[in-house]
Phi, psi and omega in degrees: 000320179295321180297321181293319178297317179297319180295315179296319178295322178297315178297319179296320179296314179297317179299320179296317179298317182296316182288337181269356179293151175289159179301322180300316180296319178299318179297319179297319179296318179297316179297317180296320179296316178296320180297318178296318178300317179296317179297321179295318178298317179296318179296320179294317178298317179297317179296320179296319178296318179296320178296316178299317180296319179295320179295317178297317179298319179295320178298317180296314180298318179297319178298318179296318179297318179295320178296317179297319178297318179295320177298316179296323178295318178296319178297318179295320179296320178297318179297320179294320178298316180296319180292326180290330180290333183280000000 
């Protein structure tokens, strides 16, 4: 119950501070909030691009590994055919 009272008093205090701020301060806070939002969007977009690039790179590497594996299987099959002929 005490925690709830403290939280409510804290919220009331913050609300009082916010309403008593000058218009300039409110505008600065709004601009800062928008700037942070934009930076977060850019960071998310950058992270998404990096994830996509990593996924593409992984696909390419996996394809290369599969090709090498297929080549080795073909080589082994050729050796078995040669051994069967003898």
